[in-house]
N, CA, C and O of each residue as an XYZ file, in Angstrom:
860
protein
N      78.532     55.760      1.167
C      80.043     54.982      1.047
C      80.884     55.507      2.121
O      80.918     56.633      2.619
N      81.623     54.343      2.397
C      82.374     54.726      3.846
C      83.587     55.926      3.530
O      84.019     56.306      2.442
N      83.904     56.302      4.737
C      85.086     57.407      4.502
C      86.230     56.228      4.437
O      86.224     55.007      4.599
N      87.358     57.366      4.070
C      88.411     56.289      3.816
C      89.189     56.182      5.126
O      90.062     55.321      5.235
N      88.920     56.992      6.090
C      89.335     56.764      7.479
C      88.934     55.378      8.106
O      89.636     54.483      8.576
N      87.397     55.513      7.939
C      86.935     54.161      8.301
C      87.272     52.892      7.630
O      87.363     51.776      8.141
N      87.469     53.297      6.213
C      87.893     51.944      5.564
C      89.260     51.174      6.236
O      89.407     49.991      6.543
N      90.143     52.255      6.332
C      91.513     52.061      6.993
C      91.293     50.989      8.356
O      91.778     49.881      8.581
N      90.494     51.707      9.015
C      90.290     51.290     10.371
C      89.689     50.014     10.319
O      90.300     49.171     10.975
N      88.769     49.654      9.791
C      88.005     48.532      9.464
C      88.724     47.434      8.602
O      88.447     46.263      8.861
N      89.671     47.719      7.547
C      90.278     46.979      6.903
C      91.396     46.060      7.557
O      91.673     44.889      7.300
N      92.054     47.084      8.637
C      93.310     46.531      9.051
C      92.900     46.265     10.837
O      93.755     46.459     11.702
N      91.447     45.794     11.182
C      91.262     45.534     12.154
C      91.475     44.433     12.953
O      91.510     44.421     14.184
N      91.661     43.210     11.952
C      92.333     42.046     12.457
C      93.607     42.026     12.561
O      94.032     41.304     13.462
N      94.506     42.681     11.824
C      95.893     42.817     11.952
C      96.194     43.624     13.331
O      97.097     43.315     14.108
N      95.389     44.592     13.491
C      95.568     45.342     14.683
C      95.282     44.683     16.116
O      95.904     44.866     17.162
N      94.121     43.832     15.866
C      93.933     42.922     17.159
C      95.066     41.974     17.389
O      95.540     41.756     18.505
N      95.561     41.309     16.051
C      96.555     40.448     16.418
C      97.730     41.032     17.208
O      98.211     40.443     18.176
N      98.135     42.110     16.798
C      99.301     43.002     17.092
C      98.968     43.221     19.001
O      99.580     42.758     19.963
N      98.080     43.872     18.946
C      97.543     44.266     20.525
C      97.666     43.011     21.572
O      98.082     43.074     22.729
N      97.107     41.631     20.730
C      96.891     40.612     21.968
C      98.215     39.460     21.613
O      98.149     38.258     21.869
N      99.264     40.076     21.042
C     100.498     39.231     21.462
C     100.651     38.767     22.632
O     100.107     39.288     23.605
N     101.585     37.483     22.725
C     101.859     36.861     23.992
C     102.827     37.955     24.662
O     102.576     38.404     25.780
N     103.983     38.370     23.893
C     104.647     39.462     24.447
C     103.744     40.659     25.258
O     103.891     40.880     26.460
N     102.936     41.275     24.525
C     102.191     42.373     24.822
C     101.451     42.084     26.050
O     101.413     42.791     27.057
N     100.834     40.903     25.841
C     100.024     40.145     27.031
C     100.982     40.124     28.343
O     100.548     40.654     29.366
N     102.122     39.597     28.346
C     102.568     39.299     29.211
C     103.281     40.426     29.886
O     103.370     40.452     31.114
N     103.870     41.500     29.010
C     103.873     42.709     29.508
C     102.945     43.793     30.328
O     103.068     44.348     31.419
N     102.110     43.823     29.442
C     100.872     44.507     30.300
C     100.500     43.750     31.325
O      99.869     44.451     32.117
N     100.604     42.495     31.737
C     100.214     41.782     32.736
C     100.861     41.603     33.472
O     100.590     40.730     34.297
N     102.266     42.471     33.573
C     103.220     42.477     34.617
C     103.810     41.295     34.896
O     104.223     41.024     36.023
N     103.908     40.373     33.720
C     104.932     39.296     34.217
C     106.333     39.113     33.763
O     107.147     38.198     33.884
N     106.348     40.357     33.164
C     107.893     40.424     32.611
C     108.705     41.778     33.391
O     108.098     42.653     34.008
N     109.981     41.736     33.235
C     110.646     42.775     34.200
C     110.914     43.862     33.458
O     110.487     43.792     32.305
N     111.495     44.863     33.756
C     111.661     46.329     33.351
C     112.677     46.153     32.198
O     112.944     47.111     31.473
N     113.207     45.024     32.032
C     114.374     44.943     30.794
C     113.810     44.698     29.843
O     114.313     45.202     28.839
N     112.667     43.936     29.641
C     111.734     43.642     28.712
C     111.260     44.720     28.071
O     111.483     44.975     26.888
N     110.365     45.612     29.095
C     109.800     46.822     28.719
C     111.153     47.616     27.890
O     110.962     47.914     26.711
N     112.323     47.903     28.438
C     113.582     48.607     27.927
C     113.594     48.292     26.487
O     113.581     49.195     25.651
N     113.623     46.789     26.101
C     113.989     46.154     24.979
C     113.022     46.533     23.991
O     113.464     46.658     22.849
N     111.898     46.727     24.160
C     110.703     46.936     23.224
C     110.853     48.471     23.153
O     110.542     48.952     22.063
N     111.269     49.333     24.104
C     111.420     50.837     23.922
C     112.455     51.102     22.998
O     112.382     52.101     22.282
N     113.441     50.299     22.929
C     114.630     50.376     21.998
C     114.265     50.184     20.558
O     114.459     50.939     19.605
N     113.631     48.880     20.617
C     112.963     48.841     19.194
C     112.367     49.995     18.581
O     112.605     50.505     17.487
N     111.511     50.331     19.520
C     110.499     51.407     18.958
C     111.718     52.703     18.316
O     111.529     53.380     17.305
N     112.551     52.752     18.935
C     113.459     53.796     18.838
C     113.799     53.556     17.061
O     113.538     54.477     16.289
N     114.330     52.384     16.599
C     114.732     52.325     15.415
C     113.485     52.559     14.412
O     113.703     52.759     13.217
N     112.148     52.529     14.941
C     111.225     52.379     13.878
C     110.982     54.275     13.563
O     110.865     54.894     12.506
N     110.983     54.726     14.977
C     110.605     56.178     14.790
C     111.921     57.091     14.390
O     111.938     58.275     14.055
N     112.962     56.213     14.524
C     114.181     57.402     13.628
C     113.878     56.900     12.114
O     114.198     57.795     11.333
N     113.473     56.001     11.590
C     113.189     55.770     10.313
C     112.121     56.869      9.983
O     112.325     57.685      9.084
N     110.878     56.869     10.801
C     109.711     57.661     10.436
C     110.200     59.218     10.646
O     109.481     60.063     10.114
N     111.074     59.567     11.195
C     111.076     60.851     11.673
C     112.167     61.457     11.169
O     112.127     62.686     11.243
N     113.302     60.904     10.590
C     114.163     61.143     10.062
C     113.826     61.921      8.259
O     114.562     62.713      7.670
N     112.654     61.413      7.828
C     112.192     61.536      6.803
C     111.310     63.027      6.685
O     111.096     63.743      5.707
N     110.962     63.138      7.909
C     109.792     64.066      8.247
C     109.991     65.341      7.325
O     109.178     65.759      6.501
N     111.209     65.866      7.622
C     111.241     67.533      7.071
C     111.433     67.165      5.608
O     110.803     67.985      4.940
N     111.892     66.492      5.023
C     112.165     66.066      3.460
C     110.720     66.012      3.030
O     110.453     66.520      1.941
N     109.741     65.457      3.747
C     108.101     65.198      3.267
C     107.299     65.977      3.548
O     106.174     65.862      3.062
N     107.642     67.165      4.538
C     106.860     67.994      4.912
C     106.125     68.970      4.043
O     105.079     69.555      4.323
N     107.050     69.080      2.614
C     106.128     69.684      1.395
C     105.312     69.095      0.448
O     104.624     69.650     -0.409
N     105.473     67.736      0.719
C     104.641     66.774     -0.249
C     103.359     66.802     -0.038
O     102.815     66.867      1.065
N     102.693     66.741     -1.390
C     100.932     67.225     -1.330
C     100.473     65.885     -0.512
O      99.554     66.038      0.293
N     100.980     64.732     -0.641
C     100.345     63.707      0.083
C     100.506     63.490      1.730
O      99.642     63.533      2.605
N     102.111     63.213      1.832
C     102.375     62.934      3.181
C     102.608     64.451      3.950
O     102.663     64.479      5.180
N     102.705     65.385      3.355
C     102.858     66.708      4.271
C     101.958     66.897      5.147
O     102.300     66.841      6.328
N     100.653     67.154      4.826
C      99.861     67.628      5.586
C      99.864     66.632      7.361
O      99.508     67.042      8.466
N     100.372     65.379      6.983
C     100.430     64.705      8.442
C     101.565     64.802      9.104
O     101.738     64.062     10.071
N     102.796     65.951      8.625
C     103.869     65.794      9.207
C     103.496     67.035     10.301
O     103.391     68.221      9.988
N     103.337     66.528     11.531
C     103.220     67.525     12.476
C     104.216     67.481     13.475
O     104.725     66.411     13.808
N     104.568     68.684     14.035
C     105.909     68.504     14.861
C     105.311     68.105     16.365
O     105.985     67.573     17.247
N     104.010     68.443     16.466
C     103.756     68.111     17.641
C     103.671     66.672     17.990
O     103.526     66.347     19.169
N     103.757     65.725     16.978
C     103.560     64.400     16.971
C     104.966     63.726     17.348
O     104.944     62.607     17.859
N     106.247     64.403     17.101
C     107.264     63.740     16.775
C     107.839     62.917     18.146
O     108.274     63.653     19.032
N     107.866     61.916     18.318
C     108.229     61.213     19.561
C     110.016     61.121     19.844
O     110.455     61.264     20.985
N     110.701     60.933     18.956
C     112.361     60.562     18.753
C     112.969     61.287     20.146
O     113.776     60.670     20.843
N     112.531     62.613     20.492
C     113.219     63.044     21.769
C     112.807     62.462     22.843
O     113.681     62.273     23.689
N     111.704     62.096     23.102
C     110.928     61.704     24.092
C     111.557     60.370     24.334
O     112.126     60.244     25.418
N     111.554     59.193     23.386
C     112.148     57.905     23.345
C     113.455     57.900     23.903
O     113.735     57.069     24.767
N     114.408     58.855     23.451
C     115.719     59.302     23.785
C     115.980     59.392     25.385
O     116.836     58.842     26.077
N     114.740     60.446     25.780
C     115.095     60.600     27.265
C     114.640     59.226     27.961
O     115.289     58.927     28.963
N     113.503     58.252     27.526
C     113.270     57.211     27.997
C     114.527     56.004     28.155
O     114.724     55.123     28.991
N     115.113     56.353     27.157
C     116.207     55.290     26.808
C     117.174     55.785     27.839
O     117.714     54.930     28.541
N     117.444     56.945     28.013
C     118.705     57.065     28.958
C     118.140     57.041     30.399
O     118.892     56.893     31.362
N     116.787     57.191     30.530
C     116.474     56.704     32.034
C     116.410     55.148     32.015
O     116.882     54.606     33.014
N     115.910     54.351     31.055
C     116.117     53.035     31.669
C     117.483     52.302     31.367
O     117.827     51.230     31.863
N     118.164     53.024     30.513
C     119.593     51.999     30.194
C     120.607     53.250     30.546
O     121.609     53.166     29.836
N     120.640     54.302     31.365
C     121.697     54.864     31.271
C     122.184     55.937     30.322
O     121.708     55.873     29.188
N     123.032     56.900     30.568
C     123.543     58.221     29.762
C     124.201     57.438     28.600
O     124.105     58.015     27.517
N     124.894     56.164     28.586
C     125.401     55.636     27.737
C     124.684     54.633     26.656
O     125.330     53.994     25.825
N     123.339     54.589     26.777
C     122.538     53.881     26.360
C     122.616     53.722     24.530
O     122.173     52.745     23.926
N     123.119     54.631     24.035
C     123.403     54.553     22.377
C     124.560     53.420     21.942
O     124.788     53.021     20.800
N     125.219     53.022     23.174
C     126.520     52.530     22.754
C     125.769     50.570     22.761
O     126.357     49.678     22.149
N     124.728     50.367     23.400
C     124.192     49.109     23.331
C     123.005     49.135     22.744
O     122.096     48.466     23.236
N     122.808     49.840     21.688
C     121.537     49.729     20.882
C     121.609     48.621     19.871
O     122.544     48.497     19.080
N     120.639     47.875     19.935
C     120.544     46.810     19.101
C     119.322     46.479     18.506
O     118.449     46.295     19.354
N     118.862     46.306     17.082
C     117.906     45.987     16.320
C     117.660     44.668     16.424
O     118.591     43.892     16.212
N     116.392     44.177     16.761
C     116.145     42.741     16.293
C     115.661     42.526     14.733
O     114.912     43.403     14.302
N     115.920     41.734     14.075
C     115.860     41.210     12.635
C     114.835     41.875     12.104
O     114.964     42.672     11.174
N     113.531     41.530     12.775
C     112.505     41.965     12.527
C     112.054     43.525     12.624
O     111.402     44.162     11.796
N     112.575     43.954     13.849
C     112.649     45.386     13.731
C     113.337     46.306     12.595
O     112.917     47.392     12.196
N     114.555     45.579     12.146
C     115.159     46.368     10.952
C     114.413     46.124      9.702
O     114.402     46.993      8.831
N     113.833     45.085      9.561
C     112.956     45.165      8.193
C     111.993     46.045      8.671
O     112.184     47.104      8.072
N     111.135     46.150      9.373
C     110.145     46.998      9.915
C     110.783     48.918      9.653
O     110.134     49.707      8.967
N     111.901     49.244     10.249
C     112.426     50.086      9.909
C     113.021     50.523      8.218
O     113.017     51.579      7.585
N     113.452     49.271      7.946
C     113.966     49.554      6.241
C     112.614     49.866      5.270
O     112.608     50.547      4.245
N     111.546     49.212      5.856
C     110.075     49.340      5.196
C     109.617     50.774      5.164
O     109.248     51.375      4.155
N     109.679     51.212      6.295
C     109.226     52.789      6.561
C     110.269     53.550      5.956
O     109.952     54.566      5.339
N     111.300     53.259      6.029
C     112.576     54.210      5.089
C     112.314     54.041      3.621
O     112.270     55.044      2.908
N     112.151     52.938      3.163
C     111.570     52.608      1.474
C     110.446     53.469      1.337
O     110.405     54.288      0.419
N     109.463     53.345      2.235
C     108.510     54.243      1.846
C     108.542     55.740      1.807
O     108.071     56.517      0.977
N     109.101     55.916      2.724
C     109.534     57.325      2.956
C     110.429     58.106      1.777
O     110.428     59.305      1.499
N     111.128     57.106      1.234
C     112.038     57.300     -0.104
C     111.222     57.494     -1.234
O     111.396     58.454     -1.985
N     110.377     56.681     -1.402
C     109.832     56.420     -2.796
C     108.296     56.475     -2.935
O     107.825     56.287     -4.057
N     107.455     56.721     -1.872
C     106.081     56.448     -1.857
C     105.187     57.019     -0.750
O     104.640     56.317      0.100
N     105.094     58.238     -0.825
C     104.515     59.258      0.382
C     103.146     58.433      0.786
O     102.989     58.341      2.003
N     102.220     57.873      0.045
C     101.022     57.103      0.566
C     101.575     56.033      1.226
O     100.773     55.737      2.112
N     102.518     55.302      1.264
C     103.213     54.289      2.034
C     103.287     54.751      3.202
O     102.787     54.238      4.203
N     104.018     55.912      3.139
C     104.665     56.479      4.647
C     103.554     57.144      5.261
O     103.752     57.440      6.439
N     102.352     57.485      4.748
C     101.036     58.036      5.478
C     100.571     56.665      6.146
O     100.049     56.777      7.256
N     100.693     55.399      5.614
C     100.100     54.323      6.105
C     100.840     53.685      7.700
O     100.424     53.128      8.716
N     102.398     54.260      7.053
C     102.846     53.579      8.544
C     102.852     54.970      9.909
O     102.905     54.865     11.135
N     102.773     56.190      9.016
C     102.684     57.280     10.121
C     101.272     57.120     10.704
O     101.092     57.478     11.868
N     100.348     56.656     10.054
C      98.982     56.674     10.770
C      98.890     55.430     11.772
O      98.382     55.608     12.879
N      99.375     54.172     11.398
C      99.512     52.901     12.305
C     100.119     53.321     13.518
O      99.642     52.982     14.601
N     101.351     54.185     13.405
C     102.088     54.282     14.633
C     101.516     55.649     15.685
O     101.268     55.651     16.891
N     101.453     56.558     14.838
C     101.020     57.796     15.807
C      99.662     57.697     16.469
O      99.469     57.900     17.668
N      98.710     57.357     15.552
C      97.394     56.982     16.136
C      97.243     55.877     17.228
O      96.452     55.853     18.171
N      98.170     54.994     16.880
C      98.046     54.032     18.011
C      98.789     54.434     19.270
O      98.321     54.171     20.377
N      99.924     55.057     19.116
C     100.415     55.568     20.262
C      99.411     56.407     21.322
O      99.512     56.451     22.548
N      98.468     57.021     20.515
C      97.598     57.948     21.163
C      96.333     57.151     21.685
O      95.533     57.712     22.434
N      96.176     55.957     21.320
C      95.109     55.524     21.930
C      95.775     54.475     22.649
O      96.151     54.642     23.809
N      96.007     52.979     21.771
C      96.479     52.030     23.034
C      97.883     52.309     23.651
O      98.150     51.774     24.727
N      98.701     53.029     23.103
C      99.872     53.433     23.808
C      99.550     53.942     25.356
O     100.321     53.856     26.312
N      98.334     54.444     25.354
C      97.905     55.054     26.676
C      97.672     53.949     27.738
O      97.594     54.246     28.930
N      97.585     52.959     27.396
C      97.239     51.746     28.202
C      98.435     51.319     28.672
O      98.702     51.206     29.868
N      99.335     51.021     27.561
C     100.833     50.782     27.979
C     101.623     51.922     29.134
O     102.477     51.590     29.955
N     101.186     53.036     28.973
C     101.949     54.199     29.824
C     101.201     53.639     31.084
O     101.894     53.044     31.909
N      99.959     53.761     31.299
C      99.412     53.429     32.870
C      99.835     52.114     33.231
O     100.298     52.010     34.367
N      99.781     51.058     32.507
C     100.696     49.826     33.305
C     101.939     50.137     33.632
O     102.234     50.130     34.827
N     102.870     50.456     32.701
C     104.002     50.661     32.893
C     104.325     51.436     34.137
O     105.253     51.023     34.832
N     103.710     52.441     34.475
C     103.746     53.581     35.718
C     103.470     52.682     36.742
O     104.211     52.580     37.720
N     102.125     51.801     36.543
C     102.011     51.071     38.210
C     102.997     49.834     38.221
O     103.332     49.347     39.301
N     103.493     49.293     36.948
C     103.957     48.007     37.136
C     105.460     48.358     37.479
O     105.799     47.709     38.468
N     106.262     48.994     37.100
C     107.532     49.568     37.410
C     107.673     50.884     37.894
O     108.732     51.497     37.765
N     106.605     51.394     38.484
C     106.923     52.571     39.389
C     107.362     53.982     38.827
O     107.663     54.962     39.508
N     107.337     53.890     37.454
C     107.836     55.308     36.755
C     106.865     56.469     37.175
O     105.673     56.253     37.394
N     107.424     57.680     37.273
C     106.459     58.836     37.609
C     105.455     58.875     36.648
O     105.652     58.595     35.465
N     104.103     59.301     37.239
C     103.127     59.709     36.120
C     103.651     60.517     35.115
O     104.119     61.607     35.444
N     103.656     60.087     33.649
C     104.132     60.935     32.894
C     105.327     61.384     32.776
O     105.685     62.343     32.093
N     106.024     60.644     33.495
C     107.603     60.927     33.635
C     108.418     59.920     32.846
O     108.055     58.987     32.129
N     109.840     60.453     33.238
C     110.902     59.421     32.646
C     110.630     58.003     32.619
O     110.359     57.302     33.594
N     110.723     57.664     31.474
C     110.474     55.930     31.456
C     109.432     55.803     30.233
O     109.589     55.132     29.212
N     108.060     56.807     30.667
C     106.987     56.826     29.753
C     106.661     57.866     28.817
O     105.648     58.007     28.132
N     107.965     58.753     28.929
C     107.584     60.149     28.189
C     107.184     59.849     26.434
O     106.670     60.729     25.743
N     107.479     58.650     25.975
C     107.176     58.298     24.676
C     105.716     58.614     24.477
O     105.245     59.240     23.528
N     105.014     58.059     25.574
C     103.476     58.221     25.465
C     102.734     59.293     25.804
O     101.512     59.347     25.669
N     103.475     60.224     26.276
C     102.815     61.747     26.601
C     103.185     62.714     25.475
O     104.321     63.108     25.208
N     102.002     63.043     24.837
C     101.911     64.068     23.818
C     101.704     65.593     24.506
O     100.603     66.145     24.495
N     102.690     66.094     25.000
C     102.242     67.138     25.700
C     101.899     68.532     24.965
O     101.332     69.490     25.489
N     102.284     68.455     23.875
C     101.872     69.562     22.502
C     100.484     69.202     22.222
O      99.933     70.014     21.479
N      99.905     68.421     22.524
C      98.335     67.930     22.181
C      97.353     68.594     22.962
O      97.119     68.030     24.031
N      96.763     69.547     22.752
C      95.844     70.061     24.042
C      94.968     68.963     24.400
O      94.748     68.688     25.579
N      94.314     68.142     23.154
C      93.068     67.656     22.984
C      93.325     66.688     22.128
O      93.064     66.899     20.944
N      93.833     65.547     22.486
C      94.347     64.203     21.913
C      92.937     63.644     20.940
O      93.035     63.224     19.787
N      91.914     63.739     21.560
C      90.447     62.937     20.884
C      90.042     64.246     19.964
O      89.333     63.920     19.012
N      90.235     65.173     20.013
C      90.279     66.333     18.779
C      91.220     66.140     17.804
O      90.943     66.454     16.646
N      92.470     65.597     18.129
C      93.742     65.709     17.250
C      93.376     64.361     16.116
O      93.563     64.227     14.907
N      92.795     63.515     17.135
C      92.695     62.358     16.292
C      91.196     62.507     15.319
O      91.207     61.801     14.311
N      90.298     63.108     15.475
C      89.500     63.335     14.485
C      90.012     64.101     13.259
O      89.886     63.716     12.097
N      90.590     65.202     13.653
C      91.304     66.296     12.760
C      92.358     65.067     11.607
O      92.442     65.202     10.387
N      92.847     64.265     12.193
C      93.791     63.260     11.572
C      92.762     62.460     10.740
O      93.008     62.448      9.534
N      91.982     61.985     11.023
C      91.074     61.268     10.225
C      90.312     61.954      9.269
O      89.870     61.374      8.277
N      90.139     63.048      9.473
C      89.675     64.075      8.179
C      90.734     64.127      7.254
O      90.474     64.001      6.058
N      92.080     64.321      7.698
C      93.241     64.501      6.917
C      93.031     63.290      5.638
O      92.870     63.477      4.432
N      93.090     62.202      6.295
C      93.120     60.892      5.670
C      91.749     60.789      4.730
O      91.786     60.035      3.758
N      90.656     61.474      4.989
C      89.398     61.301      4.073
C      89.745     62.605      2.930
O      89.117     62.753      1.881
N      90.726     63.374      3.327
C      90.914     64.271      1.816
C      92.085     64.181      1.549
O      92.765     65.161      1.243
N      92.600     62.797      1.629
C      94.068     62.566      0.992
C      93.906     62.731     -0.509
O      92.810     62.438     -0.987
N      94.871     63.167     -1.303
C      94.687     63.442     -2.553
C      95.460     62.236     -3.300
O      96.632     62.103     -3.653
N      94.056     61.224     -3.415
C      94.716     59.587     -4.111
C      93.614     59.148     -4.610
O      92.583     59.467     -4.019
N      93.527     58.389     -5.698
C      92.531     57.402     -6.533
C      91.875     56.308     -5.761
O      92.331     55.935     -4.680
N      91.059     55.910     -6.177
C      90.452     54.674     -5.492
C      91.677     53.200     -5.270
O      91.629     52.316     -4.415
N      92.532     53.367     -6.210
C      93.521     52.437     -6.648
C      94.538     52.465     -5.561
O      94.821     51.529     -4.813
N      95.145     53.886     -5.575
C      96.106     54.237     -4.335
C      95.681     53.979     -3.007
O      96.442     53.535     -2.148
N      94.263     54.294     -2.778
C      93.663     54.285     -1.500
C      93.810     52.565     -1.247
O      94.158     52.137     -0.147
N      93.579     51.884     -2.108
C      93.681     50.391     -1.742
C      94.845     50.045     -1.234
O      94.977     49.424     -0.180
N      95.840     50.468     -2.031
C      97.350     50.510     -1.621
C      97.987     50.873     -0.415
O      98.916     50.368      0.214
N      97.124     52.075     -0.200
C      97.530     52.646      1.163
C      96.877     51.479      2.146
O      97.595     50.819      2.897
N      95.619     51.316      2.073
C      94.992     50.089      3.116
C      96.022     48.971      3.207
O      96.430     48.535      4.284
N      96.419     48.534      2.019
C      97.232     47.239      2.074
C      98.573     47.336      2.911
O      99.061     46.424      3.578
N      99.138     48.775      2.729
C     100.136     48.863      3.610
C      99.965     49.165      5.123
O     100.876     49.038      5.941
N      98.773     49.556      5.397
C      98.507     49.684      6.938
C      98.454     48.289      7.395
O      98.756     48.101      8.574
N      98.072     47.107      6.557
C      97.918     45.824      7.029
C      99.319     45.284      7.123
O      99.632     44.474      7.995
N     100.103     45.709      6.281
C     101.680     45.331      6.372
C     102.308     45.909      7.601
O     102.925     45.259      8.444
N     102.065     47.325      7.615
C     102.533     47.704      9.035
C     102.386     47.098     10.358
O     103.193     47.073     11.288
N     100.897     46.486     10.248
C     100.784     46.044     11.558
C     101.309     44.616     11.470
O     101.548     44.128     12.574
N     101.536     43.862     10.465
C     102.291     42.820     10.360
C     103.663     42.564     10.704
O     104.195     41.567     11.192
N     104.180     43.824     10.298
C     105.732     44.297     10.585
C     105.849     44.423     12.199
O     106.844     43.971     12.767
N     104.896     44.996     12.856
C     104.692     45.133     14.127
C     104.766     44.029     14.995
O     105.420     43.913     16.032
N     103.974     43.193     14.412
C     103.537     42.136     15.028
C     104.897     40.521     15.146
O     104.977     39.517     15.854
N     105.685     41.095     14.048
C     107.042     40.082     13.810
C     107.469     40.782     14.921
O     107.233     40.078     15.902
N     108.151     42.170     15.352
C     108.819     42.480     16.382
C     108.136     41.903     17.786
O     108.878     41.325     18.580
N     106.957     42.033     18.044
C     106.516     41.241     19.219
C     106.783     39.888     19.376
O     107.264     39.429     20.412
N     106.508     39.252     18.436
C     107.033     37.629     18.333
C     108.343     37.795     18.800
O     108.533     37.260     19.892
N     109.311     38.376     18.305
C     110.611     38.298     18.420
C     110.935     38.607     19.855
O     111.587     37.862     20.588
N     110.390     39.846     20.217
C     110.683     39.766     21.622
C     110.042     38.721     22.399
O     110.596     38.260     23.397
N     108.824     38.293     21.973
C     108.239     37.373     22.874
C     109.187     35.772     22.891
O     109.068     34.904     23.757
N     109.977     35.727     21.860
C     110.748     34.712     21.874
C     112.086     34.769     22.728
O     112.733     33.836     23.203
N     112.318     36.195     22.786
C     113.490     36.628     23.589
C     113.379     36.834     24.949
O     114.367     36.961     25.672
N     111.960     36.887     25.439
C     111.472     37.047     26.857
C     110.249     35.837     27.098
O     109.139     36.003     27.605
N     110.758     34.764     26.636
C     109.629     33.711     27.278
C     109.550     33.409     28.427
O     110.489     33.297     29.216
N     108.175     33.213     28.676
C     108.135     32.726     30.189
C     108.147     31.057     30.008
O     107.678     30.312     29.146
N     108.843     30.852     31.132
C     108.926     29.328     31.203
C     107.471     28.436     31.250
O     106.544     28.898     31.915
N     107.364     27.643     30.805
C     105.673     27.093     30.973
C     105.557     26.448     32.277
O     104.478     25.978     32.639
């Protein structure tokens, strides 16, 4: 029988691919968009991580979500450094969430408040994604817009407190395999992973409309 971590990965593969291959992300990684598009994307991430991480302290003792709450993963402070670099010291004054981003952040908040298993689904899709595909974004951003390697502008993608990201990802998947949930609950968590990818794709779609390249 497949492990739960493998089940999650294979079940959400299609949605994951759709998110990764969105027109906006393709244009961004292909160097066809300016740094303003990258800044706008980073701004949307701020809203999602604010929702994820504002609940972390409260969920730290939860039997389902608690084991996944790891201080070395927290991204909000790094995101704020990046925003200050991209938009200047008054970046907070100009913060605005796209409707799709608001829907995404609201769903994360709802799961954090009512359903620890659902929170884990969002936690998994975000942080393991940052540790994997996020590193491609960092590399391209450094090359395209001249950010210092692992410096201001890309700090969000730099997990300085993880000595061995590959080992950490293995450990994280082992935690998923030991999650205290029955088969029905596991299916609900898998469904929420798919929903998380769909919400993420909707943000990419909205960004793609905002930064559409003329044909």
